[in-house]
C-alpha positions in Angstrom: -24.8 -46.3 122.5 -23.2 -46.5 119.1 -26.2 -44.9 117.3 -25.4 -41.5 115.9 -27.8 -38.7 116.9 -30.0 -37.0 114.3 -28.2 -34.1 112.7 -29.9 -30.7 112.3 -28.1 -29.7 109.1 -30.1 -32.1 106.9 -30.8 -30.7 103.4 -33.7 -31.8 101.2 -32.1 -30.9 97.9 -30.8 -33.7 95.7 -27.1 -33.9 95.6 -27.0 -36.5 92.8 -28.9 -37.3 89.7 -31.7 -39.8 90.5 -33.5 -40.6 87.2 -35.3 -43.7 88.5 -36.6 -41.9 91.6 -37.7 -38.9 89.5 -39.6 -41.2 87.2 -41.4 -42.8 90.1 -42.2 -39.4 91.5 -43.8 -38.4 88.1 -45.9 -41.6 88.1 -47.2 -40.9 91.6 -48.0 -37.3 90.8 -49.9 -38.3 87.7 -51.9 -40.8 89.9 -50.6 -43.7 87.8 -48.8 -45.4 90.7 -49.5 -46.0 94.4 -46.8 -47.4 96.7 -47.3 -49.1 100.1 -44.0 -49.0 101.9 -43.4 -51.5 104.7 -40.5 -50.5 107.0 -39.4 -53.0 109.5 -36.4 -54.1 111.7 -35.1 -57.5 110.7 -36.8 -60.5 112.2 -40.2 -58.9 112.6 -42.2 -60.7 109.8 -41.9 -57.7 107.5 -41.2 -59.9 104.5 -44.2 -62.1 105.3 -46.5 -59.1 105.7 -45.4 -57.6 102.4 -46.0 -60.8 100.5 -49.5 -61.2 102.2 -50.5 -57.7 101.2 -49.4 -58.5 97.6 -52.1 -61.1 97.4 -54.7 -58.3 97.2 -56.4 -58.2 93.8 -55.5 -54.5 93.7 -51.8 -55.1 94.0 -49.8 -55.7 90.8 -46.3 -56.4 92.2 -43.9 -56.4 95.1 -40.2 -55.5 95.7 -38.3 -56.9 98.7 -35.5 -54.8 100.2 -34.7 -52.7 97.1 -32.5 -50.4 99.2 -30.6 -53.3 100.9 -27.1 -52.1 101.8 -25.3 -55.0 103.2 -26.0 -58.1 105.3 -24.5 -56.7 108.5 -24.3 -52.9 108.0 -26.8 -50.2 107.1 -27.5 -46.5 107.4 -27.9 -44.5 110.5 -30.7 -42.0 110.6 -28.4 -39.0 110.6 -25.9 -40.3 108.2 -25.3 -38.1 105.2 -23.7 -38.6 101.8 -23.5 -41.4 99.3 -23.8 -45.0 100.2 -20.7 -47.2 100.5 -20.4 -49.9 97.9 -21.8 -50.2 94.4 -25.5 -49.8 95.0 -27.0 -46.3 95.3 -30.4 -45.2 96.6 -31.4 -44.7 92.9 -30.4 -48.3 92.1 -33.1 -49.5 94.5 -35.5 -47.1 92.9 -34.6 -48.6 89.5 -35.5 -52.0 90.8 -38.9 -50.6 91.9 -39.4 -49.0 88.5 -38.7 -52.2 86.7 -41.4 -53.9 88.6 -43.8 -51.0 88.1 -43.2 -50.9 84.3 -43.8 -54.7 84.1 -47.0 -54.3 86.0 -48.1 -51.5 83.8 -47.8 -53.7 80.7 -50.0 -56.4 82.3 -52.6 -54.3 84.2 -55.2 -52.1 82.5 -56.6 -50.7 85.8 -55.0 -47.6 87.2 -53.3 -46.7 89.4 -50.8 -49.6 89.5 -50.2 -50.5 93.1 -47.0 -52.1 94.5 -45.9 -53.2 97.9 -42.3 -52.4 99.0 -40.5 -53.9 102.0 -37.4 -52.2 103.4 -35.3 -53.0 106.5 -35.4 -49.9 108.8 -31.6 -50.0 109.1 -31.1 -49.5 105.3 -32.5 -46.0 105.0 -31.2 -42.7 106.4 -33.4 -39.7 106.9 -33.0 -38.3 103.5 -33.8 -41.6 101.8 -36.7 -42.2 104.1 -38.2 -38.8 103.4 -37.9 -39.4 99.6 -39.8 -42.7 100.1 -42.5 -41.0 102.1 -43.0 -38.4 99.4 -43.9 -41.2 96.9 -45.7 -43.6 99.2 -49.4 -43.7 99.8 -48.8 -45.1 103.3 -45.8 -46.3 105.4 -46.4 -49.4 107.5 -44.0 -49.7 110.4 -43.6 -53.2 111.8 -42.7 -53.6 115.5 -41.9 -56.6 117.7 -40.6 -56.8 121.3 -36.9 -56.0 121.3 -36.1 -59.1 123.3 -37.6 -61.3 120.6 -35.8 -59.4 117.8 -32.4 -59.8 119.6 -33.0 -63.5 120.2 -33.8 -64.1 116.6 -30.8 -62.0 115.4 -28.5 -64.0 117.7 -29.8 -67.2 116.1 -29.1 -65.8 112.7 -25.6 -64.5 113.4 -24.6 -67.5 115.5 -25.4 -69.7 112.5 -23.5 -67.3 110.2 -20.4 -67.2 112.4 -20.2 -70.8 113.6 -21.7 -72.8 110.6 -21.5 -70.5 107.6 -23.7 -67.9 105.9 -27.3 -68.7 105.2 -27.1 -71.9 107.4 -29.7 -72.9 110.0 -28.0 -75.9 111.6 -28.0 -74.6 115.1 -31.1 -74.9 117.3 -31.8 -72.5 120.2 -30.3 -74.8 122.8 -27.1 -75.0 120.8 -26.9 -71.2 120.6 -27.5 -70.9 124.4 -24.6 -73.3 124.9 -22.3 -71.6 122.4 -22.9 -68.2 123.8 -22.4 -69.2 127.5 -19.1 -70.0 129.1 -16.0 -70.9 127.1 -15.9 -74.4 128.6 -19.5 -75.0 127.6 -18.7 -73.8 124.1 -15.7 -76.1 123.8 -17.6 -79.1 125.1 -20.4 -78.6 122.6 -18.0 -78.2 119.7 -16.3 -81.5 120.6 -19.6 -83.4 120.2 -21.3 -81.6 117.3 -20.6 -83.1 113.9 -21.6 -79.9 112.1 -19.0 -77.9 114.0 -16.0 -80.2 113.7 -14.1 -77.5 111.7 -13.9 -75.5 114.9 -12.7 -78.2 117.3 -9.0 -77.1 117.1 -9.8 -73.4 117.3 -7.9 -71.5 120.0 -9.7 -70.2 123.1 -8.9 -66.7 121.9 -10.4 -67.2 118.5 -13.5 -68.9 120.0 -14.0 -65.9 122.2 -13.7 -63.6 119.2 -16.4 -65.6 117.4 -18.7 -65.2 120.4 -18.0 -61.5 120.8 -18.5 -61.0 117.0 -22.0 -62.5 117.2 -22.9 -60.2 120.1 -21.6 -57.1 118.4 -23.4 -57.9 115.2 -26.7 -58.3 117.1 -26.1 -55.0 119.0 -25.2 -53.0 115.8 -28.2 -54.3 113.8 -30.6 -53.9 116.8 -29.5 -50.4 117.6 -29.5 -49.1 114.1 -32.8 -50.7 113.1 -34.7 -49.7 116.3 -33.5 -46.1 116.4 -34.2 -45.7 112.7 -37.7 -47.1 113.2 -38.4 -44.7 116.1 -37.1 -41.7 114.1 -39.1 -42.8 111.1 -42.4 -43.0 113.1 -41.7 -39.6 114.7 -40.9 -38.1 111.3 -44.2 -39.3 109.7 -46.1 -38.0 112.7 -44.4 -34.6 112.7 -44.6 -34.2 108.9 -48.2 -35.7 108.7 -47.3 -38.5 106.3 -49.9 -41.3 106.4 -48.5 -44.2 108.5 -49.6 -47.3 110.4 -47.8 -49.0 113.3 -48.3 -52.8 113.0 -47.2 -55.0 115.9 -46.0 -58.1 114.2 -47.3 -60.6 116.7 -50.9 -59.6 116.1 -50.7 -61.3 112.7 -51.1 -64.5 114.7 -54.2 -63.2 116.6 -57.4 -62.2 114.9 -55.4 -62.1 111.6 -58.4 -61.4 109.4 -59.5 -58.4 111.4 -56.0 -56.9 111.5 -55.4 -57.5 107.8 -58.8 -56.2 106.8 -58.1 -53.0 108.8 -54.6 -52.6 107.3 -55.9 -53.2 103.8 -58.5 -50.4 104.2 -55.8 -48.0 105.5 -53.6 -48.8 102.5 -56.4 -48.4 100.0 -56.4 -52.0 98.8 -59.0 -54.7 98.9 -58.7 -57.5 101.4 -58.5 -61.0 100.1 -58.6 -64.4 101.9 -55.5 -65.2 99.9 -53.6 -63.0 102.4 -54.4 -65.7 105.0 -54.6 -68.9 103.0 -52.8 -68.9 99.7 -49.8 -66.9 98.6 -49.7 -67.5 94.9 -48.9 -64.1 93.4 -45.5 -62.5 93.0 -43.8 -65.0 95.3 -42.0 -67.4 92.9 -44.0 -70.4 94.2 -47.3 -71.2 95.8 -47.5 -71.3 99.6 -50.3 -73.1 101.4 -50.9 -70.6 104.3 -52.5 -71.0 107.7 -52.3 -68.4 110.5 -52.7 -70.4 113.7 -51.0 -70.9 117.0 -50.9 -74.7 116.4 -48.1 -76.0 114.3 -50.1 -78.8 112.6 -48.8 -81.1 109.8 -47.9 -78.2 107.4 -45.5 -76.5 109.7 -42.7 -76.4 107.2 -44.7 -75.8 104.1 -47.3 -73.2 104.9 -46.1 -69.6 104.6 -47.1 -68.2 107.9 -46.2 -70.9 110.4 -43.4 -72.3 108.2 -41.1 -69.9 106.4 -42.3 -66.8 108.2 -42.1 -68.1 111.7 -39.0 -70.3 111.3 -36.9 -67.6 109.6 -37.7 -64.9 112.1 -38.5 -67.0 115.2 -36.8 -68.3 118.2 -38.9 -71.4 118.3 -38.8 -74.5 116.2 -40.6 -77.8 116.1 -38.7 -80.8 117.4 -38.5 -83.8 115.1 -41.4 -86.1 115.7 -43.0 -83.9 118.4 -45.0 -80.8 118.6 -43.0 -79.4 121.5 -41.1 -76.2 121.0 -37.9 -74.9 122.6 -36.9 -71.3 122.9 -33.7 -69.4 123.0 -33.5 -68.1 126.6 -30.0 -66.7 127.0 -29.1 -63.2 126.0 -25.6 -62.1 127.0 -25.4 -59.2 129.4 -23.9 -56.9 126.7 -27.0 -57.4 124.5 -29.4 -57.1 127.3 -27.8 -53.8 128.3 -28.3 -52.5 124.8 -32.0 -53.5 124.9 -32.4 -51.6 128.2 -30.8 -48.5 126.7 -32.9 -48.7 123.5 -36.1 -49.0 125.5 -35.1 -45.9 127.4 -33.9 -43.8 124.4 -36.5 -44.9 121.8 -39.7 -46.1 123.5 -42.4 -47.4 121.2 
């Protein structure tokens, strides 16, 4: 395993000036601010849930991934010291504070409530504890490791073979590209979107495939171990928390969201199910259902949420779905070890 163990020499004292975090702390202590903090591994519908909760009439704003560190990297639980790169932990808190201050100007009712969504791989122990200290409740999203790994492999295969933020590959294509070298070369020779790779050497093609696998493993191990450590930390320190299995959003969604809303101290609204219109940039027509229907690509639950995190997609002109089935042995071994080391 590449995940670093939790260190025992963790210090709670601030090593750096954090004015934005200190301001948030003051607002919380004065009961002027309540934060609902969603912590989720990637590809677990965390972003969808945080936008749904934002539709509560009690919620004034939302911040997605304020402590985002990098597309591929993150923070191990026991990692200490400053973040690499230009963004600090307090930069993320500054983004939260900007949203809070904007909400304060628009909302008379107090406290102002905001929903924050962070990827579990983006917070180490020190940063996570600081967020717990100012959060009314932490909501941990879970999903079967196999499904997370499959979804990550879809994402990273698209990044490596077709370019960042592209979704040109379907699950069958990823299965083929990640299998034997001959299968990969044969697929490249017939796929117009991948013509730029047709003259790539066998060695470089193998490197591409191994890169996808390692990216999946690194993100999976860091995200899952941090999630496990975060849940254990909240339990040990008696911070309010909820474990929310992501797939239950598609079964008895109203009951699950009503219960979660009560636990978070906000009012449930049918807009959480049917109409995302607040703090999302555009309106979404929502429908939580196991049937794709005619609005598969426009409604927020079965369209953007499921397509962006899923391993299923709707074939053109049909309602059949295909699934990614192949996980390389290296990734499967990582899943087996994670299930043993960090059982949830």
